[in-house]
Each structure stands twice: as C-alpha cells, then as structure tokens.
N, C-alpha and C positions, 0 to 999 in steps of 0.2 A: 457598592463596591463593584467596578467593571471588571471580568475576568477575560483572557482571552489569549491563545495559545499560539498565534500566526500574526501579529497583528506588522505590518510597518512602521515606522516613525510619523509617517502622515498623516496612518490611516488613526493613530493612536488618538493624534491631534484633532481632527475630525471628529472619534468620538467623544470627546471629552469635548467638542465643541457643542454635537451634537446635543450630548445628555446633561449638557449644564452643568460640570466640573469644574470649583475655581479653586485652584493652587491644591491640585489634591496629593496625597502622597503618589513615587512610582514607586512599584517595584520591578525592576525589569529584568527578565534573562533572556538567552536566545532560544529557539528553539531546536538548538544542535547536536543531534544524539551522538557524541563518540564511538557508541557500539553499532551504529546503523551504517552498509554499505552500500553507497550507490550504483548502477547501472543501469547503463541503456543500451536497447539492441534494438537489430532489422526485424520490425515484422514483417512475416513473409506470408503466412498464413494460420489457421489456429491447429492446424496438423503439425506443421514444420514447426510450430514456437511453440505447444504444449505438448507434442509426444515424448520430449525428456521427461518431464511431470509426470504424467501418465505411469509412463515406464517405472518410474520411482519410487508413486505410488504405489504400484503395483507391485515392487519387490518390497518395499518393507512396511505396507498398511498402515495397520495405527501405530506406528515408531515415528512413523513419516513428518515430518515436522508441520506445525499446523500455517498456514496459510493463508494467505486473505488476496483474490483473484477481483480486482475491480474493473469494472469493464461500462462503457460510458453510455453505451444503451442497454435495453433491456433485449432487443433480440442479439446481439453481441452476446448475452448473460447466458442467456437461451441454450444459443448456439453450442459455447461454449461447456455449459453443463451437460448436455446432450451430447457433445463430440467422449467427455468421458466413462457414463452412462451407456455409452455402444461400445465404446472400446476399454472400458473392465467387466461388461457383461455382467455373471454370477459372479464376480469379486469384487464387484463396487457396490458391495455391502461386508459387512463384519458383525459374526462368521460370513463365508463365502454361499451368498444362498438361500443368505436371510431373507422376509420382504420388503422390498424395494420403498421402504417407509422413513420416516425423518430419523430416527433412534438408533437406523440400521447402519445407513448411509456413511460412506468415507469422503462422500463430496456432495454439498447442497450449495441452493441457490436461493438468493438473500435479492427482492428488489421492494417497490413499493407495492407490488399487485397479492405478492406473497398474504395466502391467509394469517391472520394476526397469531393464531395458533402455533403454528408453523414458526412465524418470524420465534414466537419465546419459545419454539422447542429448538431453535438454533443458535439463538443467543444463552440458552442455556448449557447445548453441550459445549459449545465454544467458549465457555467461559470457566466447565467443571471440566474432570476428568473424563471423560469419552470419547470414543472410535471416531467421531467428525476432524477432517485433518484437511478440509479442503472447502472456503466458502466459496461459490464466483458472484460476485452482488456489483448493485452498483452501490450510490453514494447513499444510498438509503441505511446504509450498511453501517457499523460506526461507533457512528453518535452516541455516544452514553452509555457504550459495549467495552467494557474495561477487560481485556486479556492479557495476562504479563505474559503467557508464552508465546507468541503469534514470531516466529523466527524469519517470514518472507511474505513482502507484500510486493504483490504485479499487478502494473495498469494496464491494461489491452485498451491500450488508447490513454494518450496525454490528458488531464485535467486542463480546465479552461486556465490555470494562472498558477503560480507558484508555491503559493500560499496555501490554495485546495492540497495539493503533490505534499507540503512537506505537515499537512494536517493526517490526511488521509497514510503516509508513509509513517508519521509518528506513530502508529498504533502496531505497528513492530518494536520488540524487544526491550518494552517495560519492563523485565525483569533485570535489564543492563549489558542480555550476553550479546555475543554475536548473532546480528542480524541481516536481511538484505533488504534492498526497494529495487526493484527493478524494473523498468520502463521498455514497453512497446509502443513504439508511437504508430500510430494509421496514416499514412500519407492523407487520405481522403478524408477525415476528419480534421486535419492542423489546420484549418480555414477558421476553425470555431474559438483556437485558442489566443491567449494575445501577446505578447510579442516579446518578454521575457520568456516565459513555456517553452515557444517557438524555440529560440537564443539555445537554452537549455537541452532541447531534442538535439537541436544538429549543432550542440558542441562536440568538436573532435580532438581541444589541444586544454583545454581550461579544467582547472580541478572541478567537476564536482559540486561538491560541499561548498566549496567557497562561492559558485554562480547560485546557488540556492539559497542562500543566510547572505552573502553580504550588505543587501538593507537592512534586515533582522538588526533589531535596537539592540546592542549590547556584543552581538555579534565582532570579535576579531581573529582575522586570518592566523594569526601567530600566538593567539592564547588557546585557541580552536582545532588547529590543526593535529592532526589524528595519523600516523604511523602507514605509510600508502599502500599497504599487502589491505589496510582493513576501511581506506576513507573511499576510492571508487575507479573504476575499472579505467579511468583515463592515468591518474598516477600509481597505480599497480603496473598499468602496462609502462609507463616512463622509467619504472625503477627499475623495471625488467631490464628495461636498456640500456 
C-alpha cells in the first residue's frame, strides 16, 4: 500500500513505476480543505510582520489560537523566537514570571538541533491541552504530529514547491473549523523556490486555491469552490469590490 497526501498525477505514475505497482486500485481525493483560507502578504521585517501576532498573544495569552510559524532557516527561526521572547518579557510564560522552561512558555522553537527531550515536550504540549500557543519551526516539525486545533499556519519565507506548501498548510484546521494559511515570501530567498511556487507568491489576480490545487488529481474548481470570504485574500478582495 502506498500513501501520500500531495502527489500530482505525474508523481503518482512515477511512484507506481518505481515501486513496481501493477494495475493498482487507486483511491484519489484532492487535498483541498474548504475550511482553510489562503493569504499572501509582503515581508518587510520580523518586527513589521509579527508585531500584530505578538500584540494579540500578549492580550489573549493562553486563549490565543494555536499557530505554527514555518521558517526556511534555523537562523530565521531563532531570530523570530528571540523576537517573541524579548517582546513579551516576563509575559513570555504562563503564568507571567514563571521559569523560562518549555512547559511554561507561550512560544517555543523546534528545529533539527532542538534537544530530543525538548522536542518531545513541545509535541506533547501542542497535541494536548497546554499553554503553548505558537511554535516557531523549521520543516522538522509536523511530520507525524497530529494536532486537531491548529488555527493558523504562517510561512516566514516560501517553501521550495507547492506540494510542500500544501502539505505544511494542511496541518491547520484538522478539526474542520475555519483556519488560515498566511505566506510572507522573502525576496532574497525566492531564487530557491520552483516556478510554480514563485507564480503563487507573485499572483495578484487569480484565486490562490485554484493555483494551489489545479494540478492535484481529483480537483475541479466548480466542485471544490468555497465562498469568496473564506477562499483566499484575492477572492475576498474581488468580492468586496
């Protein structure tokens, strides 16, 4: 049995050939989630783009929506984590002033270099009732992690390709409640992404959902459309005008 969440038609054919599947039974569903809204914004700086997140977290604290912020590099991840730590001060933990250790933090960091014990604490906290609200992470976080109530996925820099973006954003809204996927492309890193990902980032007129899933098997725009206000920022803007 071969399973994948985001294979295109061509990739499925290639995989079938490589692993020697002969006339396999195919069960195909597009990974298009109707409860997930897609947005792309301009990246200016960590302070400019993430201060609204910090302000909302300071106000709402443990009631803040669970959020994963994916970073392209460990340096970006560390700088973003330090931004939250310095910006919140003693409010970085719940309750305020508690020791700055993993089980009290509102924000934590998960990379391939994170100690295994801390990784396990973060995964446990993010998949159970806890105070942890935001995880700043590289792609090391997510595989095999089943958290039903992630409300927001933010990408600090674009992934290499659309398949990766679909897979990573799909970790939001697994409980079928309204959720958001927000992308802040970093211009100095766009040379590392493929043509389709670049087109998605620099698109200002077409439905983002359609651009994401048009090459996914089983996707049909007329069957998988959602109301403009819950589709993407472009559809929402066009609906308002």
